[in-house]
C-alpha positions as CSV (number, residue, x, y, z in Angstrom):
1,X,-1.4,32.5,20.8
2,X,-2.3,35.4,22.9
3,X,-1.9,39.1,21.9
4,X,-1.7,42.0,24.3
5,X,-4.9,43.1,26.0
6,X,-6.0,46.7,26.3
7,X,-8.2,48.8,28.5
8,X,-11.9,49.0,27.7
9,X,-12.9,51.8,25.4
10,X,-14.9,53.6,28.1
11,X,-11.8,54.1,30.2
12,X,-9.8,55.3,27.1
13,X,-12.3,58.0,26.4
14,X,-11.7,59.5,29.9
15,X,-8.3,60.6,28.6
16,X,-7.9,63.2,25.9
17,X,-4.1,63.0,25.1
18,X,-2.9,62.7,21.6
19,X,-1.6,59.2,22.2
20,X,-4.9,58.0,23.4
21,X,-6.7,59.7,20.5
22,X,-4.3,58.0,18.0
23,X,-4.9,54.6,19.7
24,X,-8.7,55.3,19.4
25,X,-8.7,56.1,15.7
26,X,-6.2,53.3,14.9
27,X,-8.4,50.8,16.8
28,X,-11.6,51.6,14.9
29,X,-10.0,52.3,11.5
30,X,-7.7,49.4,11.2
31,X,-6.8,47.3,14.2
32,X,-10.3,46.2,15.2
33,X,-10.9,44.5,11.9
34,X,-7.4,43.1,11.7
35,X,-7.7,41.6,15.2
36,X,-11.1,40.1,14.6
37,X,-10.0,38.5,11.4
38,X,-6.9,37.2,13.2
39,X,-9.1,35.6,15.9
40,X,-11.3,34.0,13.2
41,X,-8.4,32.6,11.2
42,X,-6.6,31.4,14.3
43,X,-9.7,29.4,15.3
44,X,-10.0,27.9,11.8
45,X,-6.3,26.9,11.8
46,X,-6.8,25.2,15.2
47,X,-9.5,23.0,13.7
48,X,-7.3,21.7,10.9
49,X,-6.4,18.0,11.2
50,X,-3.1,17.8,12.9
51,X,-1.4,15.7,15.5
52,X,-0.8,17.8,18.6
53,X,2.9,16.8,18.5
54,X,3.4,17.2,14.8
55,X,6.3,19.5,13.9
56,X,5.2,20.2,10.3
57,X,2.4,22.7,10.1
58,X,-0.9,21.5,8.5
59,X,-1.9,22.3,4.9
60,X,-4.1,25.4,5.0
61,X,-7.3,25.8,2.9
62,X,-7.8,28.3,0.1
63,X,-10.1,30.4,2.3
64,X,-7.6,30.5,5.1
65,X,-4.8,31.5,2.7
66,X,-6.9,34.3,1.3
67,X,-7.7,35.6,4.8
68,X,-4.0,35.4,5.8
69,X,-3.2,37.7,2.8
70,X,-5.9,40.1,4.0
71,X,-4.4,40.1,7.5
72,X,-0.9,40.8,6.1
73,X,-2.2,43.7,4.1
74,X,-4.1,45.2,7.1
75,X,-1.3,44.7,9.5
76,X,1.1,46.3,7.0
77,X,-1.0,49.5,6.9
78,X,-0.8,49.8,10.7
79,X,3.0,49.2,10.6
80,X,3.5,51.8,7.9
81,X,1.2,54.6,9.1
82,X,0.6,54.0,12.8
83,X,4.1,53.4,14.1
84,X,3.3,55.5,17.2
85,X,0.2,53.6,18.1
86,X,0.1,51.3,21.1
87,X,-1.2,48.6,18.7
88,X,2.1,48.6,16.8
89,X,3.6,45.6,18.6
90,X,0.4,43.6,18.3
91,X,0.2,44.4,14.6
92,X,3.9,43.3,14.2
93,X,3.1,40.0,15.9
94,X,0.0,39.4,13.8
95,X,1.9,40.2,10.6
96,X,4.7,37.6,11.5
97,X,2.0,35.1,12.5
98,X,0.2,35.5,9.1
99,X,3.5,35.1,7.2
100,X,4.3,32.0,9.2
101,X,1.0,30.1,8.5
102,X,1.2,31.2,4.9
103,X,4.5,29.3,4.7
104,X,6.7,32.3,4.2
105,X,9.0,31.6,7.2
106,X,11.8,34.0,6.1
107,X,9.5,37.0,6.3
108,X,7.8,35.7,9.4
109,X,11.2,35.4,11.1
110,X,12.1,39.0,10.2
111,X,8.8,40.3,11.8
112,X,9.5,38.3,15.0
113,X,13.1,39.5,15.0
114,X,11.8,43.1,14.8
115,X,9.3,42.4,17.5
116,X,12.0,41.0,19.8
117,X,14.1,44.1,19.2
118,X,11.3,46.3,20.7
119,X,12.2,44.9,24.1
120,X,8.6,44.7,25.4
121,X,8.1,42.4,28.3
122,X,4.8,41.2,26.9
123,X,6.4,39.9,23.7
124,X,9.9,39.0,24.9
125,X,9.4,35.2,25.2
126,X,6.7,35.0,22.6
127,X,8.8,36.6,19.9
128,X,11.8,34.4,20.6
129,X,9.6,31.3,20.7
130,X,8.3,32.1,17.2
131,X,11.8,32.8,15.9
132,X,12.7,29.3,17.1
133,X,9.7,27.9,15.3
134,X,10.6,29.6,12.1
135,X,14.1,28.3,12.2
136,X,12.8,24.8,12.7
137,X,10.4,25.1,9.8
138,X,13.3,26.3,7.7
139,X,15.2,23.2,8.8
140,X,17.8,25.0,10.7
141,X,17.2,22.4,13.4
142,X,20.2,23.0,15.7
143,X,19.7,26.7,15.8
144,X,15.9,26.5,16.2
145,X,16.0,23.9,19.0
146,X,18.5,25.9,20.9
147,X,16.3,29.0,20.8
148,X,13.2,27.1,21.9
149,X,15.1,25.4,24.8
150,X,16.4,28.8,26.0
151,X,12.8,30.1,25.9
152,X,11.6,27.1,27.8
153,X,14.2,27.7,30.6
154,X,13.3,31.4,30.8
155,X,9.6,30.6,30.9
156,X,10.2,28.2,33.8
157,X,12.0,30.9,35.7
158,X,9.3,33.5,35.0
159,X,6.6,30.9,35.7
160,X,5.0,31.7,32.3
161,X,2.9,28.5,32.0
162,X,1.5,29.2,28.5
163,X,4.9,29.8,26.9
164,X,6.4,26.8,28.9
165,X,3.7,24.5,27.5
166,X,4.2,25.7,24.0
167,X,8.0,25.4,24.2
168,X,7.8,21.8,25.5
169,X,5.3,20.9,22.8
170,X,7.7,22.1,20.2
171,X,10.7,20.3,21.7
172,X,8.8,17.0,22.0
173,X,7.5,17.4,18.5
174,X,11.0,18.1,17.2
175,X,12.4,14.9,18.7
176,X,9.4,12.8,17.4
177,X,9.9,14.3,13.9
178,X,13.6,13.3,14.0
179,X,12.5,9.9,15.3
180,X,14.4,10.4,18.5
181,X,11.6,8.8,20.5
182,X,13.5,8.0,23.7
183,X,14.5,11.7,23.9
184,X,10.9,12.7,23.3
185,X,9.8,10.4,26.1
186,X,12.4,11.9,28.4
187,X,11.4,15.5,27.6
188,X,7.8,14.6,28.2
189,X,8.5,13.0,31.6
190,X,10.5,16.1,32.6
191,X,7.6,18.3,31.7
192,X,5.1,16.3,33.8
193,X,7.5,16.6,36.8
194,X,7.5,20.4,36.8
195,X,4.1,21.3,35.3
196,X,1.1,22.5,37.2
197,X,-1.1,22.3,34.1
198,X,-3.0,19.0,34.5
199,X,-4.8,19.3,31.2
200,X,-1.6,19.5,29.1
201,X,0.2,17.0,31.4
202,X,-2.6,14.5,30.5
203,X,-2.0,15.1,26.8
204,X,1.8,14.7,27.2
205,X,1.3,11.5,29.2
206,X,-1.0,10.1,26.4
207,X,1.7,10.9,23.9
208,X,4.3,9.1,26.0
209,X,2.2,6.0,25.9
210,X,2.0,6.2,22.1
211,X,5.8,6.6,21.9
212,X,6.4,3.5,24.1
213,X,4.3,1.5,21.7
214,X,6.8,2.4,18.9
215,X,9.4,0.4,20.9
216,X,6.8,-2.3,21.8
217,X,7.1,-1.4,25.4
218,X,3.6,-2.5,26.1
219,X,3.8,-2.5,29.9
220,X,5.2,1.1,30.0
221,X,2.6,2.2,27.4
222,X,-0.2,0.7,29.5
223,X,1.0,2.5,32.6
224,X,1.1,5.8,30.8
225,X,-2.4,5.4,29.4
226,X,-3.8,4.3,32.8
227,X,-2.2,7.4,34.4
228,X,-3.9,9.9,32.1
229,X,-7.1,10.0,34.2
230,X,-5.0,11.0,37.3
231,X,-4.8,14.4,35.7
232,X,-7.5,16.5,34.0
233,X,-7.6,15.3,30.4
234,X,-9.9,17.0,27.9
235,X,-12.8,14.9,26.4
236,X,-10.8,13.5,23.4
237,X,-7.6,12.7,25.4
238,X,-9.7,10.9,28.1
239,X,-11.3,8.7,25.5
240,X,-8.2,8.0,23.5
241,X,-6.2,7.0,26.5
242,X,-8.8,4.5,27.8
243,X,-9.4,3.2,24.2
244,X,-5.7,2.6,23.7
245,X,-5.4,0.9,27.1
246,X,-8.3,-1.4,26.2
247,X,-6.7,-2.4,22.9
248,X,-3.4,-2.9,24.7
249,X,-4.9,-5.2,27.3
250,X,-6.2,-7.4,24.5
251,X,-2.7,-7.7,23.0
252,X,-1.3,-8.5,26.5
253,X,-3.8,-11.3,26.8
254,X,-6.0,-9.6,29.4
255,X,-9.1,-10.4,27.3
256,X,-11.8,-10.0,30.0
257,X,-10.4,-6.7,31.2
258,X,-10.2,-5.4,27.6
259,X,-13.8,-6.5,26.9
260,X,-15.1,-4.8,30.1
261,X,-13.3,-1.6,29.3
262,X,-14.6,-1.5,25.7
263,X,-18.2,-2.3,26.8
264,X,-18.0,0.5,29.3
265,X,-16.8,2.9,26.6
266,X,-19.5,1.6,24.3
267,X,-22.2,2.2,26.9
268,X,-21.1,5.8,27.6
269,X,-23.5,8.0,25.7
270,X,-21.0,10.9,25.6
271,X,-18.7,8.7,23.5
272,X,-21.3,8.0,20.8
273,X,-19.1,9.6,18.1
274,X,-16.5,6.8,18.8
275,X,-18.9,3.9,19.0
276,X,-17.9,2.5,15.5
277,X,-14.3,2.3,16.6
278,X,-15.1,0.8,20.0
279,X,-17.4,-1.8,18.5
280,X,-14.8,-2.7,15.9
281,X,-12.3,-3.5,18.8
282,X,-14.9,-5.7,20.4
283,X,-15.0,-7.6,17.2
284,X,-11.2,-7.9,17.2
285,X,-11.5,-9.5,20.7
286,X,-13.7,-12.2,19.2
287,X,-11.4,-12.6,16.2
288,X,-8.4,-13.0,18.5
289,X,-10.3,-15.7,20.4
290,X,-11.0,-17.5,17.1
291,X,-14.8,-16.9,17.5
292,X,-14.9,-16.1,13.7
293,X,-18.6,-16.2,13.2
294,X,-19.2,-13.9,16.1
295,X,-16.5,-11.6,14.9
296,X,-17.9,-11.6,11.4
297,X,-21.3,-10.6,12.7
298,X,-19.9,-7.7,14.7
299,X,-17.8,-6.4,11.8
300,X,-20.9,-6.6,9.6
301,X,-22.8,-4.5,12.2
302,X,-20.0,-2.0,12.4
303,X,-20.1,-1.7,8.7
304,X,-23.9,-1.0,8.6
305,X,-24.4,0.9,11.8
306,X,-21.4,3.2,11.8
307,X,-20.6,3.4,8.0
308,X,-18.9,6.8,8.3
309,X,-16.5,5.8,11.0
310,X,-12.9,4.6,10.6
311,X,-13.9,1.5,12.4
312,X,-16.2,0.7,9.5
313,X,-13.3,0.9,7.1
314,X,-11.2,-1.4,9.3
315,X,-14.2,-3.7,9.7
316,X,-14.4,-4.2,5.9
317,X,-10.7,-5.1,5.9
318,X,-11.3,-7.7,8.7
319,X,-14.3,-9.1,6.8
320,X,-12.0,-9.6,3.9
321,X,-9.4,-11.2,6.2
322,X,-12.0,-13.7,7.6
323,X,-13.3,-14.6,4.1
324,X,-9.7,-15.1,3.0
325,X,-8.0,-16.7,6.0
326,X,-10.9,-18.6,7.5
327,X,-13.3,-19.6,4.8
328,X,-10.9,-19.3,1.7
329,X,-13.7,-17.5,-0.1
330,X,-11.5,-15.3,-2.2
331,X,-14.2,-13.8,-4.4
332,X,-16.1,-12.5,-1.3
333,X,-12.8,-11.4,0.3
334,X,-12.0,-9.3,-2.8
335,X,-15.4,-7.5,-2.6
336,X,-14.6,-6.4,1.0
337,X,-11.0,-5.4,0.1
338,X,-12.3,-3.3,-2.9
339,X,-14.6,-1.4,-0.5
340,X,-11.6,-0.4,1.6
341,X,-9.7,0.6,-1.6
342,X,-12.4,3.1,-2.4
343,X,-11.9,5.2,0.7
344,X,-9.4,8.0,1.2
345,X,-9.5,8.1,5.0
346,X,-6.5,5.9,5.8
347,X,-3.8,5.5,3.2
348,X,-2.2,2.5,5.1
349,X,-5.4,0.6,5.2
350,X,-6.0,1.4,1.6
351,X,-2.6,0.1,0.5
352,X,-3.1,-3.1,2.5
353,X,-6.5,-3.7,0.8
354,X,-5.0,-3.0,-2.6
355,X,-2.2,-5.5,-2.1
356,X,-4.6,-8.3,-1.1
357,X,-7.1,-7.4,-3.8
358,X,-4.3,-7.6,-6.4
359,X,-3.2,-10.9,-4.9
360,X,-6.7,-12.4,-5.2
361,X,-6.9,-11.1,-8.8
362,X,-3.7,-12.9,-9.5
363,X,-5.0,-16.1,-7.9
364,X,-8.2,-16.0,-10.0
365,X,-6.1,-15.5,-13.2
366,X,-3.7,-18.3,-12.4
367,X,-6.5,-20.7,-11.7
368,X,-8.3,-19.6,-14.9
369,X,-5.1,-20.1,-16.9
370,X,-4.5,-23.6,-15.5
371,X,-8.1,-24.5,-16.3
372,X,-7.7,-23.1,-19.9
373,X,-4.4,-24.9,-20.4
374,X,-5.8,-28.2,-19.2
375,X,-8.8,-27.8,-21.4
376,X,-6.6,-27.0,-24.4
377,X,-4.6,-30.2,-23.8
378,X,-7.9,-32.0,-23.9
379,X,-8.7,-30.3,-27.3
380,X,-5.6,-31.7,-28.8
381,X,-6.2,-35.2,-27.4
382,X,-10.0,-35.3,-28.0
383,X,-10.9,-32.7,-30.7
384,X,-14.6,-33.4,-30.2
385,X,-14.4,-31.6,-26.9
386,X,-13.4,-28.4,-28.7
387,X,-16.4,-28.8,-31.0
388,X,-18.7,-29.4,-28.1
389,X,-17.4,-26.3,-26.2
390,X,-17.8,-24.1,-29.4
391,X,-21.4,-25.1,-29.7
392,X,-21.9,-24.4,-26.0
393,X,-20.4,-21.0,-26.5
394,X,-22.7,-20.4,-29.4
395,X,-25.7,-21.2,-27.2
396,X,-24.5,-18.7,-24.7
397,X,-24.3,-16.0,-27.4
398,X,-27.8,-16.7,-28.6
399,X,-29.4,-16.9,-25.1
400,X,-27.6,-13.8,-23.9
401,X,-28.7,-11.8,-26.9
402,X,-25.2,-10.9,-27.9
403,X,-25.8,-12.0,-31.5
404,X,-28.1,-9.8,-33.6
405,X,-30.9,-11.2,-35.7
406,X,-29.1,-10.8,-39.0
407,X,-25.6,-11.7,-37.8
408,X,-23.9,-14.8,-39.1
409,X,-21.2,-16.4,-37.0
410,X,-18.8,-17.0,-39.8
411,X,-15.6,-16.6,-37.8
412,X,-14.3,-20.0,-36.5
413,X,-14.8,-20.0,-32.7
414,X,-11.6,-20.4,-30.7
415,X,-9.0,-20.3,-33.5
416,X,-6.8,-17.3,-33.6
417,X,-5.4,-17.5,-37.1
418,X,-3.6,-14.2,-36.7
419,X,-1.4,-15.5,-33.9
420,X,2.1,-15.3,-35.3
421,X,3.9,-15.1,-32.0
422,X,5.7,-18.4,-32.5
423,X,9.4,-19.0,-32.0
424,X,11.4,-22.1,-32.3
425,X,12.6,-23.9,-29.2
426,X,16.2,-24.1,-28.2
427,X,15.9,-27.4,-26.3
428,X,16.2,-30.2,-28.9
429,X,15.0,-32.8,-26.5
430,X,11.8,-30.7,-26.0
431,X,11.4,-30.5,-29.8
432,X,11.7,-34.2,-30.2
433,X,9.2,-34.9,-27.4
434,X,6.8,-32.3,-28.7
435,X,7.0,-33.5,-32.3
436,X,6.0,-37.0,-31.3
437,X,3.2,-35.8,-29.1
438,X,1.8,-33.5,-31.8
439,X,2.2,-36.1,-34.5
440,X,0.0,-38.4,-32.4
441,X,-2.5,-35.6,-31.9
442,X,-2.5,-34.9,-35.6
443,X,-3.2,-38.5,-36.3
444,X,-6.2,-38.3,-34.0
445,X,-7.5,-35.2,-35.7
446,X,-7.1,-36.6,-39.2
447,X,-9.0,-39.7,-38.4
448,X,-11.8,-38.0,-36.5
449,X,-15.2,-38.0,-38.3
450,X,-16.9,-34.8,-39.1
451,X,-19.2,-33.8,-36.2
452,X,-22.7,-32.5,-36.5
453,X,-24.8,-30.4,-34.2
454,X,-27.1,-33.4,-33.6
455,X,-24.1,-35.2,-31.9
456,X,-24.2,-32.7,-29.2
457,X,-27.8,-32.0,-28.5
458,X,-27.7,-30.9,-24.9
459,X,-28.1,-27.9,-22.7
460,X,-24.4,-27.4,-22.1
461,X,-23.6,-23.6,-21.9
462,X,-20.1,-22.1,-22.0
463,X,-19.7,-18.4,-21.3
464,X,-16.0,-18.2,-22.2
465,X,-14.9,-18.5,-25.8
466,X,-13.0,-21.8,-26.3
467,X,-9.6,-21.3,-28.0
468,X,-7.9,-24.2,-29.9
469,X,-4.2,-24.2,-29.0
470,X,-1.5,-23.2,-31.5
471,X,1.2,-24.7,-29.3
472,X,2.0,-28.3,-28.3
473,X,1.2,-30.2,-25.2
474,X,4.7,-29.7,-23.8
475,X,4.3,-25.9,-23.8
476,X,0.8,-26.2,-22.2
477,X,2.1,-28.4,-19.5
478,X,5.1,-26.1,-19.0
479,X,2.6,-23.2,-18.5
480,X,0.6,-25.2,-16.0
481,X,3.8,-25.9,-14.0
482,X,4.7,-22.2,-14.1
483,X,1.2,-21.3,-12.8
484,X,1.4,-24.0,-10.0
485,X,4.7,-22.4,-8.9
486,X,3.2,-18.9,-9.1
487,X,0.2,-20.0,-7.0
488,X,2.5,-21.5,-4.4
489,X,4.5,-18.3,-4.2
490,X,1.3,-16.3,-4.0
491,X,-0.2,-18.2,-1.1
492,X,3.1,-18.3,0.8
493,X,4.2,-14.7,0.5
494,X,1.1,-12.6,-0.4
495,X,-2.0,-14.4,0.8
496,X,-0.1,-15.9,3.8
497,X,-1.6,-19.3,3.7
498,X,1.4,-21.6,3.9
499,X,-0.6,-24.8,3.8
500,X,-2.2,-23.8,0.5
501,X,1.3,-22.9,-0.8
502,X,2.6,-26.4,0.2
503,X,-0.3,-28.0,-1.7
504,X,0.7,-26.3,-5.0
505,X,4.4,-26.8,-4.5
506,X,3.8,-30.5,-3.8
507,X,1.4,-30.8,-6.7
508,X,4.0,-29.3,-9.0
509,X,6.6,-31.8,-8.0
510,X,4.2,-34.8,-8.3
511,X,2.7,-33.9,-11.7
512,X,5.9,-32.5,-13.2
513,X,8.9,-34.0,-11.3
514,X,11.4,-32.9,-14.0
515,X,10.3,-29.3,-14.0
516,X,13.0,-26.7,-14.3
517,X,11.4,-25.0,-11.3
518,X,12.5,-27.9,-9.1
519,X,15.3,-26.0,-7.2
520,X,13.0,-23.1,-6.6
521,X,10.2,-25.4,-5.4
522,X,12.6,-27.3,-3.1
523,X,13.8,-24.0,-1.6
524,X,10.3,-22.8,-1.1
525,X,9.3,-26.1,0.6
526,X,12.4,-25.8,2.8
527,X,11.2,-22.4,3.8
528,X,7.7,-23.8,4.5
529,X,9.0,-26.5,6.8
530,X,11.2,-23.9,8.5
531,X,8.2,-21.8,9.3
532,X,6.5,-24.9,10.7
533,X,9.5,-25.5,13.0
534,X,10.5,-28.7,11.2
535,X,14.2,-27.9,11.1
536,X,15.3,-31.5,10.1
537,X,13.1,-31.4,7.0
538,X,14.0,-27.9,6.0
539,X,17.7,-28.4,6.4
540,X,17.5,-31.5,4.3
541,X,15.9,-29.6,1.5
542,X,18.3,-26.7,1.8
543,X,21.2,-29.1,1.7
544,X,19.9,-30.8,-1.4
545,X,19.6,-27.4,-3.2
546,X,23.1,-26.5,-2.1
547,X,24.6,-29.8,-3.2
548,X,22.7,-30.5,-6.4
549,X,22.3,-27.0,-7.9
550,X,25.6,-25.3,-7.2
551,X,25.3,-22.8,-10.1
552,X,21.7,-21.8,-9.2
553,X,21.3,-18.5,-7.4
554,X,19.3,-20.2,-4.6
555,X,22.4,-22.3,-3.7
556,X,23.9,-19.4,-1.9
557,X,20.6,-18.6,-0.2
558,X,20.6,-22.2,1.0
559,X,24.3,-21.8,2.1
560,X,23.2,-18.8,4.3
561,X,20.5,-21.0,5.9
562,X,23.0,-23.8,6.6
563,X,25.9,-21.5,7.5
564,X,27.9,-23.1,4.7
565,X,30.5,-21.3,2.5
566,X,29.0,-19.2,-0.3
567,X,29.5,-20.6,-3.8
568,X,31.1,-17.6,-5.6
569,X,33.6,-18.9,-8.0
570,X,36.1,-17.3,-10.4
571,X,34.7,-19.5,-13.2
572,X,31.5,-17.5,-13.3
573,X,31.9,-15.0,-16.2
574,X,29.0,-12.9,-14.8
575,X,31.0,-12.0,-11.8
576,X,33.6,-10.1,-13.8
577,X,30.9,-8.3,-15.8
578,X,29.1,-7.3,-12.6
579,X,32.3,-5.9,-11.1
580,X,32.8,-3.8,-14.2
581,X,29.2,-2.6,-14.0
582,X,29.7,-1.6,-10.4
583,X,32.8,0.5,-11.2
584,X,30.9,2.2,-14.0
585,X,28.0,3.1,-11.6
586,X,30.6,4.7,-9.3
587,X,32.0,6.7,-12.2
588,X,28.5,7.8,-13.3
589,X,28.4,5.8,-16.5
590,X,24.9,4.6,-15.9
591,X,24.0,3.7,-19.5
592,X,27.1,1.5,-19.9
593,X,26.4,-0.1,-16.5
594,X,22.8,-0.9,-17.6
595,X,23.9,-2.5,-20.8
596,X,26.2,-4.9,-18.8
597,X,23.7,-5.7,-16.1
598,X,21.0,-6.4,-18.7
599,X,23.5,-8.6,-20.5
600,X,24.0,-10.6,-17.3
601,X,20.3,-11.1,-16.8
602,X,19.8,-12.3,-20.4
603,X,23.0,-14.2,-21.1
604,X,23.6,-15.8,-17.7
605,X,20.2,-17.0,-16.5
606,X,21.8,-19.6,-14.1
607,X,24.3,-17.2,-12.6
608,X,24.1,-16.3,-8.9
609,X,24.7,-12.7,-10.1
610,X,21.4,-12.5,-12.1
611,X,19.1,-11.6,-9.2
612,X,21.7,-9.1,-8.0
613,X,21.8,-7.6,-11.5
614,X,18.1,-7.3,-11.7
615,X,18.0,-5.6,-8.3
616,X,20.7,-3.1,-9.4
617,X,19.0,-2.3,-12.7
618,X,15.8,-1.5,-10.8
619,X,17.8,0.5,-8.3
620,X,19.4,2.6,-11.0
621,X,16.1,3.3,-12.7
622,X,14.5,4.2,-9.3
623,X,17.2,6.3,-7.6
624,X,19.5,7.6,-10.4
625,X,17.4,8.0,-13.6
626,X,14.0,8.6,-11.9
627,X,12.1,6.1,-14.1
628,X,9.9,4.4,-11.5
629,X,7.9,2.4,-14.2
630,X,11.1,0.9,-15.6
631,X,12.3,0.1,-12.0
632,X,9.0,-1.6,-11.3
633,X,9.4,-3.8,-14.3
634,X,12.8,-5.2,-13.2
635,X,11.8,-5.4,-9.6
636,X,8.7,-7.4,-10.6
637,X,10.9,-9.8,-12.6
638,X,13.2,-10.2,-9.6
639,X,10.3,-11.0,-7.3
640,X,8.7,-13.4,-9.7
641,X,11.9,-15.3,-10.4
642,X,13.7,-15.1,-7.0
643,X,11.0,-14.5,-4.5
644,X,12.9,-16.0,-1.6
645,X,16.1,-14.0,-2.2
646,X,17.2,-11.1,0.0
647,X,17.0,-8.8,-3.0
648,X,13.4,-9.8,-3.8
649,X,12.3,-9.4,-0.2
650,X,13.8,-5.9,-0.1
651,X,11.6,-4.7,-3.1
652,X,8.5,-6.8,-2.7
653,X,6.5,-4.1,-0.9
654,X,7.2,-1.7,-3.7
655,X,6.2,-4.2,-6.3
656,X,2.9,-4.9,-4.5
657,X,2.0,-1.3,-4.3
658,X,2.9,-0.7,-8.0
659,X,0.8,-3.7,-9.1
660,X,-2.1,-2.6,-7.0
661,X,-2.0,0.9,-8.6
662,X,-1.7,-0.6,-12.1
663,X,-4.6,-2.9,-11.4
664,X,-6.8,0.0,-10.2
665,X,-6.0,1.9,-13.4
666,X,-6.7,-1.1,-15.6
667,X,-10.0,-1.7,-13.8
668,X,-11.1,1.8,-14.4
669,X,-10.2,1.6,-18.1
670,X,-11.9,-1.8,-18.5
671,X,-15.1,-0.5,-16.9
672,X,-15.1,2.5,-19.2
673,X,-14.7,0.2,-22.2
674,X,-17.5,-2.1,-21.0
675,X,-19.8,0.9,-20.5
676,X,-19.1,2.1,-24.0
677,X,-19.8,-1.4,-25.5
678,X,-23.0,-1.7,-23.5
679,X,-24.4,1.4,-25.1
680,X,-23.6,0.1,-28.6
681,X,-25.3,-3.3,-28.1
682,X,-28.8,-3.7,-29.6
683,X,-29.5,-7.4,-29.1
684,X,-32.1,-9.0,-31.4
685,X,-33.6,-12.4,-30.8
686,X,-32.6,-15.2,-33.1
687,X,-33.2,-18.9,-32.8
688,X,-30.5,-21.0,-31.3
689,X,-31.0,-23.8,-33.8
690,X,-30.6,-21.6,-36.8
691,X,-27.2,-20.2,-35.7
692,X,-25.9,-23.6,-34.6
693,X,-26.8,-25.3,-37.9
694,X,-25.1,-22.5,-40.0
695,X,-21.9,-22.8,-38.0
696,X,-21.6,-26.5,-37.7
697,X,-19.6,-26.9,-40.9
698,X,-17.4,-23.9,-40.1
699,X,-16.4,-25.4,-36.7
700,X,-15.7,-28.8,-38.2
701,X,-13.4,-27.2,-40.7
702,X,-11.7,-25.3,-38.0
703,X,-10.7,-28.4,-36.1
704,X,-9.4,-30.2,-39.1
705,X,-7.6,-27.2,-40.7
706,X,-6.3,-25.7,-37.5
707,X,-2.5,-25.5,-37.8
708,X,-0.7,-27.9,-35.4
709,X,2.9,-26.8,-35.0
710,X,5.5,-29.6,-35.1
711,X,8.0,-27.4,-33.3
712,X,7.2,-26.2,-29.8
713,X,7.5,-22.4,-29.4
714,X,10.1,-21.3,-26.9
715,X,8.5,-20.6,-23.5
716,X,10.6,-17.7,-22.5
717,X,9.2,-17.9,-19.0
718,X,10.9,-21.2,-18.6
719,X,14.3,-19.7,-19.4
720,X,13.6,-16.9,-16.9
721,X,12.7,-19.2,-14.2
722,X,15.5,-21.7,-14.5
């Protein structure tokens, strides 16, 4: 922002009046240093990262803040002691300006009000414009906007182009901040019609193009971007408009034109600082054309050649997408996603990468759990397999040097004798089935001969410690079914691979046709067929859920899909409880409401009000009590158990972000623990045969003496997922 200019010093010295001498001494004693520091800080503020049409002022650095305080002090001395100086109004403006950028809008407003009261022509519009800016920053929007609009109109009449540009920038910024995008576009178009400043008109036109994209008005946006070069854009605006136009042409299917524009930008030496972003978009053209190998190579080049560019970060994300979506190589995909997670350049890209990384971590865990449960079933049916795996794990310990020379492995491998987390089942049919199964397993174990190490003389190595199960086959199969269902949900909603989701849903129904997850799986399959456009198959499955599982919460979700009446009934006791909880929320009795809602979720697992109760509990913790961790717990249960409900869909993004952050914290903690353990290790060589011989008897005793429960522990996850 300009400040008033003065005559050169040589001319001033011709005059000898007191006023001139006062100006002379003031200039050299105070004002010169104040003005130079003002110019310096103003330049530094202009370089802070900020969108040209961002209403909120940028965060200032510590250095700038310190210098602003110095400016305030220097300007204050002029205002206190040099009131008769010709520099008084300049000092008054600089003082208000310093308070403004230091965030003290009340004091800034006072200074500009005082400046306006002087009635100088030089500062008439400028002081009023800054008063309007202060009011807007203090969120007095109506008052502030009115002042700025009045200044705009006056500037237009007086043909003050600088103030006119500033006023329109503030007005457009205000409407963007209030998400009044159509009004912002209209104001921008009005400015272009009356302006003679081709440089600022180009910037406004580029912003209009971006605003049209918010409405997905691609043709209008393309027209705006293409018109920017008809004016006199600065270097950055010229590039950005052509870059956005090239991207837009790809989205509009104009692939050849898009490729030509991007290649032209890439070959322009003056745009070398943007080459990483341009080359990334060339890779996106190949990806859109399903030339995945070519796209992969381009993204890899972006990552290596332009590592510091934003394009490199986005390239890593796309490399992860290709490994996930095209090659189903989830381990490699996670490596690329984790690279994006480590950057602090773009929060949106970081959050996307964290969500996918967390999903892949969940996928790996579910697969590992299924493998472990399947293996544990084998241990019950064929105990010699547990013996063989234990020896294989011992070999691994010896070969890896994890066992010291004088260490004896006297703890039975795989048996956790301290596990007391066993409860009795409530399903008597399950008890009966489990008892007969385990009795047969017990018979096998009791008649199995003692094994010796010589019976398993091979090179089989196992890096994961085998664990002999303390629950029955039924519980293990129930856990496998739960993990199949979780994998299906993961692929359908998070990893977005519906065909893989179908595989696990179908596998679940084939292997465990009587699973309690059946209505959920049927609903999920109906959704799958709906996304595939197979309405007949999807409606058939929705109808089966609606007719056969009338008390299940998904029955009403099916009713919505089929346009059938909802199944709310007076016979559902949870309905009355929920209405009472709602009334207590309205009265501010949050603790009582939480007790009732939690009772619904525990005591009425089949009620259609359970998902609604879980959602409401989370909502109370998030919005009323300010306990986000507690809210995340209940939202997570809601998503896990009722993934396809409207309530779950509403909170799913929050759950993903929360889980990603928790995983990051856990990874950092685990790495710290691993580093500490590594420092403590002092591996000593010891012969493999010696250790295996000494532990053979111990492992045999473990198999025979391992407790086999005749009652299956209650699997609470089954109850939750009914």
